[in-house]
C-alpha positions in Angstrom: -8.9 0.0 -8.5 -9.4 3.6 -9.1 -7.9 4.9 -12.6 -5.3 6.9 -11.9 -5.2 10.8 -12.7 -3.7 12.1 -16.4 -1.2 14.4 -17.1 1.6 14.8 -15.2 5.3 12.9 -14.8 5.8 9.7 -14.1 9.2 8.0 -12.2 9.8 4.8 -12.3 11.4 2.6 -9.8 13.0 -0.9 -11.0 12.9 -4.1 -8.1 16.3 -2.6 -8.6 15.9 0.5 -7.1 16.8 1.9 -10.4 15.4 5.0 -11.6 13.6 6.5 -15.1 11.8 9.6 -15.5 9.2 9.2 -18.5 10.9 6.6 -19.5 14.4 7.5 -20.2 17.1 6.1 -17.3 18.4 8.6 -14.6 21.1 8.9 -12.3 19.4 9.3 -8.3 21.7 12.3 -8.7 20.6 13.7 -11.7 17.1 13.6 -10.3 16.7 16.0 -8.1 17.8 19.0 -11.0 15.7 17.4 -13.7 12.8 17.6 -10.7 12.9 20.9 -10.1 13.7 22.3 -13.7 9.7 20.4 -14.8 8.7 21.5 -11.8 10.0 25.7 -12.9 8.0 25.9 -15.9 5.2 23.8 -14.3 4.7 24.6 -10.6 1.6 22.8 -10.6 2.5 19.2 -12.0 1.5 16.5 -11.0 4.7 13.4 -9.9 3.6 9.7 -10.7 6.1 7.6 -8.9 5.4 3.8 -10.3 6.9 1.7 -8.2 7.6 -2.3 -9.2 6.6 -3.5 -6.1 9.8 -5.9 -5.4 11.5 -2.2 -4.2 12.1 -1.8 -1.3 10.5 1.1 0.4 13.6 2.2 2.0 14.4 3.4 -2.2 11.3 4.8 -2.4 9.7 6.2 0.7 12.8 8.8 0.7 12.2 9.7 -3.5 8.4 11.0 -1.8 10.0 12.9 0.4 12.2 14.5 -1.8 9.6 15.6 -4.2 7.6 17.3 -1.8 10.4 19.3 -0.4 10.9 20.1 -3.8 7.3 22.0 -3.6 4.8 19.2 -5.4 1.8 19.5 -4.2 0.3 16.0 -6.5 2.7 13.1 -5.7 0.8 9.9 -7.1 1.8 5.9 -5.4 0.9 3.5 -7.5 2.6 0.1 -6.5 2.8 -2.0 -9.1 1.6 -5.5 -8.8 2.2 -9.0 -9.6 0.7 -10.1 -13.1 -1.9 -12.2 -13.3 -1.5 -16.3 -13.4 
């Protein structure tokens, strides 16, 4: 795989759909205001969406669209691969 660009913030999505923003659990309802506040501080902020490979696309894709609608210019979607072995 390719090396990931450094910097930015990470939104993790578990296999069950639970969310964490930079390692802190966050509710779906609190996500947009939190992302908006971060973007207000840094308009060029990169958002990395790290989805577990078992996370359903119907949970992941709306978050990508929402981030873009909020004004994120750099959204990177990463899918966690299955562990070797």
